[in-house]
C-alpha positions, 0 to 999 in steps of 0.5 A, spaced: 810 294 163 804 298 161 800 302 166 792 303 166 788 308 170 789 309 177 794 304 178 798 307 173 798 314 176 799 311 183 805 308 180 808 314 177 806 318 184 810 312 188 816 314 183 815 321 184 816 320 191 822 316 190 826 321 186 825 326 192 827 321 197 834 321 193 834 328 193 832 329 185 828 335 184 822 332 179 821 339 176 828 343 176 828 350 173 833 349 167 837 345 163 843 349 160 846 348 154 841 344 151 841 342 143 835 341 139 835 334 136 835 336 129 841 340 130 845 334 132 843 329 127 848 331 122 854 331 127 853 323 127 859 322 123 864 327 126 871 325 129 872 325 134 865 324 137 862 330 139 859 331 146 852 333 146 846 335 151 839 333 149 833 334 152 826 331 150 820 326 152 821 319 153 817 316 147 820 309 148 825 304 153 828 298 152 832 294 157 837 290 156 839 286 162 841 289 169 847 294 166 844 297 160 838 301 157 836 304 151 831 310 150 827 314 144 828 321 146 823 326 142 823 334 142 819 338 137 823 337 131 827 330 132 828 323 135 834 320 137 836 314 141 840 314 148 844 309 151 845 309 158 850 304 162 853 304 169 858 309 167 853 315 168 854 314 176 850 310 181 844 315 182 844 316 174 844 309 173 838 308 178 834 313 175 834 311 168 833 303 170 828 304 175 825 311 175 824 314 168 817 312 165 814 314 158 812 321 158 817 323 163 822 329 160 829 328 161 836 331 159 842 327 157 849 329 156 854 324 152 858 323 146 854 322 139 856 317 135 853 311 131 851 304 135 854 297 133 847 297 129 848 304 125 843 307 129 845 315 131 846 314 139 847 319 145 852 315 149 850 318 156 855 320 161 850 324 165 842 324 166 838 330 169 831 329 170 827 335 168 819 334 169 816 328 171 809 326 168 804 323 173 799 321 167 801 315 162 802 318 155 797 316 149 799 309 147 805 309 142 802 306 136 795 309 135 795 315 140 789 318 142 784 316 136 777 318 139 777 325 134 773 328 140 778 327 145 783 329 140 780 336 140 779 336 147 786 334 150 790 337 144 796 337 148 796 329 148 794 330 140 800 334 139 804 329 143 802 323 139 801 325 132 807 329 129 802 330 123 798 335 127 804 339 130 806 339 122 799 343 121 800 348 126 807 349 124 804 350 117 799 355 120 804 359 123 808 360 117 802 362 113 801 367 117 808 369 117 808 369 109 802 373 109 805 379 113 811 379 109 807 379 102 803 385 105 809 389 108 813 388 102 807 391 098 807 397 103 802 395 108 802 397 115 800 392 120 796 395 126 792 393 132 785 395 133 780 394 139 777 387 141 772 391 145 767 395 141 761 399 144 757 397 138 757 391 134 759 392 127 763 391 121 759 384 119 752 381 120 753 376 126 751 375 133 756 378 138 758 376 144 756 381 150 761 383 156 760 389 161 766 393 163 765 395 171 768 401 172 765 405 166 758 401 167 757 399 160 756 393 155 761 392 150 761 387 145 767 382 143 769 384 136 765 381 130 770 384 125 775 390 125 773 393 119 770 400 122 776 401 126 781 400 120 777 404 116 778 410 121 785 409 120 784 411 112 780 417 114 786 419 119 791 419 113 794 412 113 793 409 106 795 401 106 793 398 113 792 391 115 791 387 121 791 379 123 787 377 129 781 374 133 774 375 131 768 373 135 761 371 133 756 368 137 754 363 132 754 355 131 759 350 131 761 346 124 766 343 120 767 350 117 765 355 123 768 356 130 766 362 135 772 365 135 777 365 129 782 369 126 781 374 120 786 378 116 783 384 114 786 390 109 784 397 107 788 400 101 786 407 099 785 409 092 784 403 089 777 399 088 775 392 088 778 390 082 785 391 085 784 388 091 781 382 087 788 381 083 792 382 090 787 376 093 789 372 087 796 373 088 796 372 095 793 365 094 797 363 088 804 365 092 802 361 098 800 355 094 807 355 091 810 356 097 806 350 101 804 346 096 808 341 092 805 342 085 800 348 087 794 343 088 791 341 094 786 335 096 780 336 100 777 329 101 776 326 094 777 333 090 783 336 087 783 344 088 788 347 083 790 354 086 796 356 081 791 361 077 788 364 074 782 364 078 775 364 075 770 370 075 763 370 075 757 375 077 752 373 083 746 373 079 749 369 073 751 364 078 744 364 081 741 363 074 745 358 072 745 353 078 738 355 081 735 355 074 731 361 075 731 368 073 734 372 079 731 378 077 724 375 077 722 375 085 715 371 084 719 365 080 725 365 085 719 364 091 717 358 087 723 356 086 725 356 093 719 353 095 720 347 090 727 346 094 724 346 101 726 353 103 719 354 105 720 359 110 725 363 106 720 363 100 716 368 105 722 373 106 724 379 103 726 378 096 734 379 097 733 374 102 730 369 097 736 370 092 741 369 098 738 363 100 738 360 093 745 362 092 747 358 098 743 352 097 744 352 089 751 355 087 756 355 093 756 347 093 758 348 086 764 353 087 769 347 087 775 350 084 777 357 086 772 362 084 771 370 085 763 371 085 762 379 084 757 384 084 753 382 090 746 385 091 746 392 095 741 389 100 746 384 103 752 389 103 751 395 107 758 397 107 760 396 099 760 402 094 754 401 089 756 399 082 755 406 078 748 406 074 746 400 078 744 402 085 741 395 087 748 392 086 755 393 089 762 393 087 764 386 092 766 380 091 767 373 095 772 368 094 770 361 094 773 354 093 771 347 095 764 350 096 767 355 102 768 362 102 775 364 104 775 371 103 770 377 102 772 384 099 769 390 096 770 397 094 769 401 100 762 405 101 765 412 103 759 416 102 757 418 109 750 420 107 749 413 104 752 410 110 748 413 115 741 411 111 744 404 110 745 403 118 738 406 119 735 401 115 739 395 118 737 397 125 730 398 123 730 390 121 731 388 128 735 382 125 739 379 131 745 379 126 744 386 124 747 392 129 742 394 134 744 401 134 747 406 129 754 407 129 754 415 129 761 415 131 763 411 124 759 416 120 762 422 123 769 419 121 766 418 114 764 426 114 771 428 115 772 424 108 775 417 107 779 416 100 776 411 095 779 404 098 778 397 097 778 392 103 779 385 104 778 380 109 781 373 109 779 367 114 786 364 116 783 358 119 779 356 112 786 358 108 790 353 113 784 348 111 786 349 104 793 349 104 793 343 109 788 339 106 784 339 112 776 338 112 775 341 119 776 348 122 778 344 128 784 341 125 787 348 124 785 351 131 789 349 136 784 349 142 777 349 138 771 351 143 768 344 145 762 343 150 764 341 157 765 334 159 767 330 165 774 329 165 775 335 160 780 340 162 778 344 168 776 337 171 778 335 178 786 333 178 784 326 179 780 325 174 782 319 169 786 321 163 782 319 157 782 312 154 786 312 148 
């Protein structure tokens, strides 16, 4: 029997009251001794048949006359058939036959063996109701198919699509793997503030908040960089942090306003050592999580086995934009030809940056390190010796996406102060609105030469899971409010499947 809309919810609430009427708590506190389904499945051939206690969500039911019914029970990692007969007792049998519905969470105790058809089956001797579902679950064959509803109602998406759960298991293992790899190399994991008095460490619009007791405006961090580098001044030599950052920017298949970054800082090395480390991290993670070291993103096959291509920023602009990147007038003409007319009127470094984004980034399909960025767009990077207009920086790309950013860290407090002041003077909404003198004072106590690296965890997981949208790697991506979405009135209709 299928349910729909309000009538289905009325039926479920009626069964809820029937459970209460016979003295059954629809939401008890525990189910002691529960065994994961995946853990009991290998025991099906044991003799004598073992007694097991399993619990999970009812995914299917099959009634076989008045005396017998079968359930498909699922938990996080497994699925098993449960057979209920009258030997569970009068109340247990009545619950199984009349009150258990799809989506309910139920516990069963019984012997575990194969049925006559050979199916691994729990032959129940006890039924325990654990959580009543007051809404019908997604239709079992197709689940929630509307992609927007899947993001808005992630709990239903996870319930009905095992492959979605697998993506987030992968994400957890990738983060755990990064921690293990970095810790094994001597890096110390640390935590730095998420509330910053000055938004810095990256070019991005911040989210603003206010602390009432101190009566001061604060910003959700756009990067942990400036605090992590203070730790190098304090004497730590290898530190990293994995955590959320927040940027008040647009939403797209590659962007979410809050996302996860891994940033590390490594004293006494430059960007070349960090580049080697980055390649090692990506190659190792690909070996662990991809069958042959390659991944498929849409129609593209990306080879992560290494070694990875390395090319300079200006060479790539010259190659793909078909213009001399040192000829500002020529770049402006080229930008206008490409329809970038507003950009063509901007400062020269902005024109160069726009040409890179327009002409170069889409071509960076296979893993590529792009090096030697313009100083004007890299305010925290150390200059290339003898070439003050370039910095020792790289960004790492694949599939046209930036996945990592790194550089030899600027540790000259005089130069850093001048660059901060120049940034503030631009009044660019993505630049800091004031100079971070506290950070400059920290540099005046001497920060050792160092290399730094930031990796976008969400995009890394996109690559390793073969996902084309960042929302497939974030459990609860930000969505525009919608009637019937989480936070709506409790009697709002469940989403259609």
